[in-house]
Steps between C-alpha positions, in 0.01 A plus 500: 500500500123461478364330188353769278243259355351211690285214372276247668271224372158395624364217292524620141522870592839670510518831685773741395563781747703818450701515821654842544257639757740759640493669155129434437617237249642775276676351201873455486634317197552190716143500631350557154694217338433281804124534440540419131713194576247378757212534251701324227580217742131463592408493130732202446389301807225254408387478864414872499157569354439852634738779602424750779703820512511738796722726708632475854429763763277796422563531125459299185772689314587871523653502152858586410726573798614856440656546843802270492827494311452146359481447127133483396563475127229300325768318301543135577816425703609237245419675171553867571588585143235284333194546719266775378197393706652465849324397817231763448394322183562154637234551770222475240688252279561265793155525661292511182700336221748253651276390788182351358369421850262736680686769697304665781638812665410572861558877519553547872606865496646767274566405135673783311672531162671177404340349813161579352626354171586178681152484656325577171702233318325239716184344361288575809539751782357491851572821688495594866261780597794726589705416190601804294557464125672777309700526177709795623703557185399863456624566853856394416512622140470156347268318263319167558699178489471149646226425246254761632426635152376148425337386823323816619303565177412129493368520855313830496479629145687776317358817659508374857860385453593840360328685783647273765854561379477863381332616821737298718201347677520277805222244548445292810329168571141520371593781258744264329210263439285785363782603265536142371845452650398216732228239533434541870603693810516345847586610851873535559516217752305269266716544189755224555229247578283606207795488260573140599131405498448639152813336360397165647158523332675533162672170573158333482523527124728314265838674478495426127169686469633795695819522300326479163242755614774744591695435179191577295418825676861625494528411131184698421668820619815455294384662179760760590835333563553499878880514492494787250268690736728428798803629310301812414421550870866467599607736219250757627597479866871529413425823314281623784756426771774671295317833510573788736140486618544139610812585697310787666205270572715240672689767696173658615360159590794427729490853644123476558417818307307592185711473184556793265484379141648679197390272218849382408 
């Protein structure tokens, strides 16, 4: 079986790659926890100063895999009864809170839903010109999770975040930069090289400086308790997914038709 998450080191840069290209790196429970474990391992490795995160094939991460029969519960496999944050919450906790090293996402293609949450949990994003970023929750009768109620308003401000999600917008390449979702956009065939180049430049600085810098900025945003907010997100999406409208939205999505909502 192919490894769902691969890692490689170049100097002090560790690259973590979602490796489910046949499914556009859509998230199974195993893939999601594999990413979290890889980030946690990088955070503990003193030889790693900077973390690069990207996807294999034509996608960064197409969000939750709704097509298969596998269990995609956000609960942790070890603490199913005790875990009220799950992998959707652990994306932002791992990348922002537990990993105090710079995390740079190379968004090489589509990033949707929890896949967008994963990208936005990184500290810096470099996107390919053809990359497509979309929240997508309204389309499937859900509400934002994976930290997006934290990271999107931080990146673009309250109204833009509301518009982006309420209107189910899709932004590509340069538009993502205009919306504040990324720092730069590059040609598709230049992304991998630029991601490595940028990460290597961060290694020119003291890793202590970089880690303390990140700790300070993350701390400044924690006037609202992050874990409380993540639990609130999960509570909301559970209620959303339990509705008849959500079931209709997912059915219509798979049947490639417009959903008919009833408000219940």
